[in-house]
Backbone as JSON, one array per atom type, in Angstrom:
{
  "sequence": "MKGRRPGLITKTLDRCRSTPVRQKPAEGCFSVYVGAGRQRFVVRTECLNHPLFRTLLEEAEEEFGYAATGPLELPCDADTFARVLEQIEEEKQRAAGLARRNSYGLLGTSQPITVGRS",
  "N": [[56.33, -137.63, -229.39], [53.68, -135.71, -230.6], [54.54, -132.49, -232.84], [54.6, -129.02, -231.49], [51.31, -127.59, -231.49], [50.75, -124.5, -232.9], [50.11, -121.54, -231.9], [48.25, -118.86, -230.91], [49.22, -115.84, -231.19], [51.17, -116.49, -232.23], [50.39, -118.16, -234.58], [49.46, -115.65, -236.13], [51.28, -113.61, -235.78], [53.41, -114.72, -238.24], [51.27, -114.77, -239.91], [50.99, -111.75, -240.3], [53.17, -111.3, -240.78], [53.44, -112.12, -243.86], [52.51, -110.55, -245.08], [52.31, -107.84, -248.24], [55.33, -106.89, -249.3], [55.51, -103.92, -249.66], [53.61, -102.68, -248.21], [53.74, -103.66, -245.77], [54.42, -102.76, -242.27], [55.94, -100.32, -239.57], [59.04, -101.47, -238.04], [58.59, -103.77, -235.53], [55.78, -103.05, -235.43], [52.5, -104.42, -236.88], [49.85, -104.36, -239.43], [46.53, -104.23, -239.19], [43.14, -105.02, -239.91], [39.76, -103.47, -239.76], [36.19, -103.43, -239.76], [33.38, -103.47, -241.98], [34.62, -101.94, -244.09], [36.98, -102.46, -244.29], [39.42, -101.11, -242.62], [42.22, -99.79, -242.12], [44.53, -100.54, -239.67], [47.57, -99.56, -237.88], [49.4, -101.61, -235.53], [51.12, -101.56, -232.72], [53.58, -104.52, -231.54], [53.26, -105.16, -229.0], [50.79, -104.82, -228.4], [49.83, -107.41, -228.77], [49.89, -109.39, -226.64], [48.05, -108.32, -224.58], [45.0, -108.7, -222.86], [42.42, -107.65, -223.54], [43.06, -107.35, -226.69], [43.3, -109.96, -227.19], [41.32, -111.37, -227.17], [39.95, -110.16, -229.12], [41.59, -111.57, -231.79], [40.87, -113.7, -230.76], [37.9, -114.19, -231.07], [38.56, -113.35, -234.08], [39.73, -115.86, -234.86], [37.49, -117.66, -234.86], [35.61, -116.3, -236.64], [36.63, -116.06, -238.84], [38.73, -118.09, -239.16], [42.5, -119.19, -239.7], [42.95, -120.26, -241.82], [43.28, -118.9, -244.24], [45.93, -116.74, -246.33], [46.95, -113.3, -245.88], [46.19, -110.49, -245.13], [45.57, -109.45, -241.55], [42.47, -109.71, -240.36], [40.19, -107.97, -238.3], [36.91, -108.8, -236.35], [35.28, -106.19, -235.98], [34.01, -102.86, -235.64], [35.46, -100.25, -237.11], [35.62, -97.86, -234.36], [35.14, -98.77, -232.44], [37.44, -100.3, -232.49], [38.61, -99.06, -232.3], [38.34, -97.9, -229.57], [39.64, -99.51, -228.17], [42.11, -100.08, -228.47], [42.82, -97.26, -227.79], [42.13, -97.99, -224.62], [43.92, -99.58, -224.27], [46.55, -98.36, -224.51], [46.14, -96.28, -222.23], [46.02, -98.16, -220.47], [48.41, -98.62, -220.33], [49.87, -96.6, -220.39], [49.22, -95.72, -217.35], [50.68, -97.94, -215.99], [53.28, -97.29, -216.22], [53.36, -94.97, -215.13], [52.74, -96.32, -212.53], [55.39, -97.7, -212.07], [57.43, -95.68, -212.25], [56.79, -94.11, -209.51], [58.06, -94.16, -206.48], [58.66, -96.43, -204.81], [57.89, -96.49, -201.9], [55.95, -95.16, -202.57], [53.47, -96.32, -202.89], [52.7, -97.34, -200.82], [50.11, -97.89, -198.42], [48.75, -95.9, -195.73], [49.11, -97.49, -191.98], [48.63, -98.58, -188.55], [51.59, -98.39, -186.56], [54.07, -100.62, -186.45], [55.17, -102.96, -183.56], [58.43, -104.58, -183.69], [59.32, -107.14, -181.52], [58.88, -106.33, -178.87], [56.87, -107.57, -176.02]],
  "CA": [[55.36, -137.15, -229.39], [53.58, -134.78, -232.11], [55.15, -131.61, -232.85], [54.08, -128.48, -230.89], [50.21, -126.64, -232.41], [51.18, -122.72, -232.92], [49.56, -120.49, -230.44], [47.27, -118.13, -231.09], [49.98, -114.91, -231.3], [52.56, -117.19, -233.27], [49.62, -117.97, -236.44], [48.96, -113.97, -236.03], [52.84, -113.2, -236.26], [53.46, -115.38, -239.12], [49.91, -114.35, -241.02], [51.3, -110.58, -240.62], [54.1, -110.96, -241.97], [52.92, -112.84, -245.29], [51.73, -109.2, -246.33], [53.3, -107.77, -249.1], [56.59, -105.68, -249.1], [54.76, -102.52, -250.28], [52.21, -102.54, -247.03], [54.57, -103.66, -244.3], [53.9, -101.38, -241.55], [57.27, -99.85, -239.31], [59.35, -102.34, -237.06], [57.77, -104.2, -234.03], [54.55, -103.73, -235.78], [51.48, -105.46, -237.93], [48.38, -104.3, -239.69], [45.03, -105.19, -238.67], [42.25, -104.25, -241.09], [38.66, -103.93, -239.14], [35.19, -103.2, -240.06], [33.5, -103.33, -243.46], [35.72, -100.87, -245.17], [38.5, -102.93, -243.8], [40.1, -99.62, -242.18], [44.02, -100.59, -241.96], [45.43, -100.17, -238.21], [49.03, -100.09, -237.81], [49.68, -101.87, -233.97], [52.52, -102.29, -232.02], [53.35, -105.67, -231.51], [53.35, -105.69, -227.83], [49.23, -105.37, -227.77], [49.26, -109.05, -228.76], [49.59, -110.26, -225.01], [46.78, -107.42, -223.83], [43.54, -109.54, -222.77], [41.12, -106.95, -224.89], [43.24, -107.72, -227.75], [43.73, -111.19, -227.7], [39.59, -111.71, -227.06], [39.81, -109.82, -230.9], [42.48, -112.38, -232.16], [40.05, -115.24, -230.5], [36.55, -113.93, -232.25], [38.75, -113.2, -235.15], [39.91, -117.02, -235.26], [36.39, -118.35, -234.69], [34.7, -116.19, -237.48], [37.48, -116.38, -240.32], [39.64, -119.25, -239.14], [43.39, -119.3, -239.95], [43.6, -120.89, -243.12], [43.63, -117.71, -244.88], [46.86, -115.93, -246.23], [46.77, -112.16, -246.24], [46.22, -109.52, -243.83], [44.97, -109.94, -240.36], [41.49, -108.72, -240.36], [39.33, -108.38, -236.84], [35.3, -108.82, -236.69], [34.65, -105.35, -235.51], [34.1, -102.03, -236.26], [36.84, -99.02, -236.83], [35.34, -97.16, -233.93], [35.26, -100.28, -231.43], [39.04, -100.89, -232.43], [40.16, -97.53, -231.99], [38.08, -97.44, -228.03], [40.66, -100.76, -227.32], [43.82, -99.38, -228.65], [43.47, -96.35, -226.33], [42.0, -98.6, -223.64], [45.45, -100.59, -223.94], [47.57, -97.35, -224.18], [46.13, -95.57, -220.98], [46.65, -99.07, -219.38], [50.1, -98.75, -220.43], [50.91, -95.33, -219.26], [49.18, -96.11, -215.76], [51.24, -99.25, -215.87], [54.46, -96.89, -216.36], [52.85, -93.98, -213.65], [53.4, -96.8, -211.27], [56.9, -98.37, -212.07], [58.35, -94.53, -211.9], [56.82, -94.22, -208.34], [58.98, -94.55, -205.72], [57.9, -97.68, -204.06], [57.0, -96.43, -200.48], [54.53, -93.8, -202.65], [52.46, -97.49, -203.19], [52.16, -98.24, -199.34], [49.02, -97.16, -197.66], [49.01, -95.69, -193.99], [48.74, -98.02, -191.09], [49.23, -98.25, -187.51], [52.51, -98.52, -186.79], [54.2, -102.09, -186.2], [56.94, -102.94, -182.82], [58.71, -105.86, -183.68], [60.66, -107.93, -180.53], [58.47, -106.18, -177.56], [56.32, -107.73, -175.55]],
  "C": [[55.03, -136.2, -230.48], [54.36, -133.36, -232.22], [53.8, -130.33, -232.17], [52.81, -127.71, -231.67], [50.83, -125.29, -231.89], [50.04, -122.49, -232.4], [48.77, -119.67, -231.32], [47.83, -116.54, -232.04], [51.17, -115.47, -232.36], [51.77, -117.11, -234.8], [49.67, -116.13, -236.64], [50.12, -113.64, -236.71], [52.93, -113.5, -237.57], [52.13, -114.71, -240.32], [50.33, -112.76, -241.14], [52.42, -110.23, -241.63], [54.37, -112.11, -243.43], [51.9, -111.32, -245.2], [52.71, -108.72, -246.81], [54.07, -106.44, -248.73], [56.13, -104.08, -248.71], [54.11, -101.75, -248.83], [52.97, -103.17, -245.94], [54.92, -102.36, -243.77], [55.79, -101.26, -240.14], [57.65, -101.54, -238.33], [59.1, -102.1, -236.12], [56.35, -103.74, -234.44], [53.55, -104.05, -236.77], [50.68, -104.36, -237.93], [47.5, -105.06, -239.43], [43.98, -104.24, -239.41], [40.56, -104.79, -240.32], [37.08, -103.42, -240.07], [34.92, -103.51, -241.54], [33.92, -102.87, -244.32], [36.67, -101.46, -244.97], [39.3, -101.91, -243.77], [41.0, -100.34, -241.83], [44.26, -99.76, -240.5], [46.68, -100.28, -238.29], [49.27, -100.29, -235.72], [50.35, -102.31, -233.74], [52.24, -103.89, -231.6], [53.3, -106.45, -229.88], [51.66, -105.53, -227.44], [48.7, -106.37, -228.11], [49.07, -109.76, -227.5], [48.56, -109.46, -224.49], [45.65, -108.48, -223.96], [42.44, -109.07, -223.85], [41.85, -107.54, -226.61], [43.47, -108.93, -228.29], [42.16, -112.24, -227.85], [39.59, -111.33, -228.62], [40.17, -110.83, -231.28], [41.27, -114.26, -232.06], [38.64, -114.95, -231.45], [37.19, -113.61, -233.57], [39.02, -114.81, -236.12], [38.58, -117.48, -235.6], [35.39, -117.94, -236.03], [35.22, -116.25, -238.94], [38.4, -117.13, -240.29], [41.19, -118.65, -239.33], [44.09, -119.64, -241.22], [43.66, -120.49, -244.18], [44.83, -117.0, -245.25], [46.35, -114.31, -246.21], [46.9, -111.75, -245.07], [45.34, -109.75, -242.52], [43.51, -109.19, -240.27], [40.75, -109.22, -238.82], [37.59, -108.5, -236.81], [35.17, -107.75, -235.66], [34.99, -104.32, -236.4], [35.04, -100.91, -236.27], [36.42, -98.26, -235.36], [35.51, -98.18, -232.3], [36.77, -100.42, -231.12], [39.52, -100.25, -231.53], [40.03, -97.57, -230.02], [39.19, -98.74, -227.77], [42.2, -100.75, -227.39], [43.62, -98.49, -227.57], [43.12, -96.8, -225.13], [43.43, -98.89, -223.09], [46.46, -98.84, -223.78], [47.08, -96.64, -223.04], [46.28, -96.66, -219.73], [48.2, -99.17, -218.74], [50.65, -97.55, -219.97], [50.69, -95.64, -218.09], [49.91, -96.71, -215.39], [52.74, -97.97, -215.54], [54.21, -96.0, -214.85], [53.51, -94.64, -212.87], [54.57, -97.16, -210.94], [58.04, -96.82, -211.61], [57.89, -94.08, -210.24], [57.99, -94.26, -207.65], [57.71, -95.72, -204.86], [57.31, -97.6, -202.62], [55.88, -95.42, -200.92], [53.16, -94.9, -202.64], [51.92, -97.93, -201.92], [51.25, -96.96, -199.07], [49.92, -96.53, -195.94], [48.79, -96.81, -192.92], [49.36, -97.45, -189.92], [50.78, -99.11, -187.47], [53.13, -100.24, -186.09], [55.63, -102.32, -185.14], [56.66, -104.51, -183.25], [59.73, -106.11, -181.89], [59.89, -107.37, -179.15], [57.06, -106.88, -177.52], [54.88, -107.18, -174.54]]
}
């Protein structure tokens, strides 16, 4: 059996780790360059699994490939990327809010159920 081909997320993390030491972001984050002006964003690694971010990674792979070393570049403008990050953050906050609620608060109202009576 041949060795397993690295996945998109693994390739992205390896590429981000190859950035020079002087430009490395904080622990748990990586740099992304977007737009024609190559604006730099520092992104939390937890964003890698979000469907919107994965779509951008797939587009980057199609446009730029993964043979090149250096920083990760995404094929979108800075405003679009900022909106993607905002949406990811909003979804994270909504999910955290639901997790903190009492589980009974998630149940809707319905008719009472009688068990064991005919």
